[in-house]
N, C-alpha and C positions, 0 to 999 in steps of 0.2 A: 507496501497501500503503501503510495507516495506520502508528501508531508503537501498538507493548505499550502495556499499561498500564501504567505504575511500580506496580513492590512495596509497598503502606505500611514509612512508614522503621520502623513502632511493627510491629513482630510479633503481641499484642496488645492494639491494636485494636480488632482488632473480637470478641475476644475479654468486651471492657472494654463495646465498643455493647451486648453481653448482655443487660445487669445480669446480678445478685444471682445466686446457684443455689437453687435453695427446700438447705432442711434437709437433711442427710441422714437418709433413712431409717431409720438405726438413732439414728446421735443424743436426747438427751431427749425419743425415742416419748410417756413418760409421759403428758406436759405431752398430748400434742395425745390422748392414750391417755380427758384425763379429762374434753378436751373434749367436751358435749351426743352422744349417742348420735343420731342423725339418720335409718336409717336402716340395716337389718341386713334380709341378707336369706340363707336355704336356699341351698345350690351340694350336686350326689351327683357326686362324680366318678366320673368313664364311665369306662374303657378307651379310650375314645378321650384322653384329657385324659392318656397318661400318656406314659411312655419307656420303652426297651425295659428299662432298671431299673424297670418298677412301680413307678415317683413321679410326679404329675404338671410337664408340662413348660414351665422356666417360663415359657413366652410367656405360657402358658395359668391366667399367673397373673393378666394383665392384661386379659385375658376377661370371669375372674368378675369384678375393681372396673370393670369396663365396663359390668355387667351390676345391675350393685347402683346405682353409680351414674343409668345411665339410669332402672327402678326410684321411683326415690328419685324424680326430675324426675315421672315419670307420676304416683307417689302422687301428686306435687301438683297433678298437673295441666296440666303442662309437657308431653308429650310433645312428641317432635323433630319428628312432624310440625310439627307444631302452629306452634310454637317459629318452623318457619323460610319456614312458611308464610303465618299470621298477621305477625309484626312482621318477617319475613328474616335472621332472629339463628341462626346455626346455633354448636354448642358445640365447641371441641377441646381437644384435650389438648395444651397450655404447655409440660407441663416433671411433672418426671414421676423420683422417687427409688425405686428399693426397694428389701428388705434383707429377704433370701431366707435364714426361721432356723432351718426344719423344714420334711421334709413330709411335701406330705398322696401316700394312696396310694391306688389300688384304690377303690371302695364307700366309704369317709370320704364323711362329712357333713357339708358344711363351715360354716360363717353367715360371710360376706362381710360385716361393716358398712362405714360414713360415717357421715364427720363431718366437721362445721364446723368449722376453727376463723381463717377470715384469706377477710370477705367484702369483698370493694373493688368500683369504679363497674363495668367489666369480666373480670375475674379473679375464680376461689374457686381457696381455696386449698383442698384436703379428705389428710386420715388417713383410711388404708380399710385390715386389718388381718380375714385367715383364721382363724377359730380356726376347728380338728373342735367339733365340738357339745357344749354344755355346758364345756367347759379355756377355765382365763381367760388360760393363754397364750394371743400370734401365733403364725402359722405362718410368714407374713410378714406385712409393711404395706410399706405403698408412701402418698406423701405428691405426692398428685398436684395440680395449677396447671392448672383450667380456663382456660380463655377464652373470650367471647362475642366473635360476628365481625361480622360484615356476609354474608351467601350471597352478596348478587350481588358485592362486587370483595375481596371476606375482611378486610375494614379495620376493626382492632376497637373494640368500639361496647357497651354498656351493656347490662344484665343490664335485664328489663323491669323497668316500676315494679313490677307485682303478681308479677310471682314473686320479686323480692329477698321484700314485703310476705311471702307464703309460706309462705314460706324461719325471718324473723325469728319469724310469729305456733307457724314447728312448732316448733321450737324452742323456745320460755319458754314452753312447753306439756309438758314432760320436763321433768322432774327430776337439778341436775346432779351428782349423789352414782350416774350408776345401773354 
């Protein structure tokens, strides 16, 4: 029989290894909201999206944000299947912080936004929000860190150079004061 593994002497050691957490989506999101708009798409709230109280179920906001990120990449020519097949790269959500400010209801037309606030070699930090169409105040905001990993072994890898170039070019064409 083998001896049981010793418990770490510092119970916070595992937490410390994880690195710094994302800033709260509640924090100073005004700076993130001023980042250039990378992409925006409409989403209609359907009955299947709501809970028993008639408002959007909390987990469905993550689906809306995922759709917007995916369509943003698609608009850049970076479909997930192409990246996985040609470059062996897939994206994962590494970390997310969500602030649920106001509810959305059945039949509401939402506008889901994607804004890039930090780009690193193997991860991007995005600020996303959902607004009622035409309204300035967000209903829900999220700060999301996505990472690029190799499909074969799950190890971190850099985003393809052509994708970083397209993101930079797309953002430089947008006015800063949107």
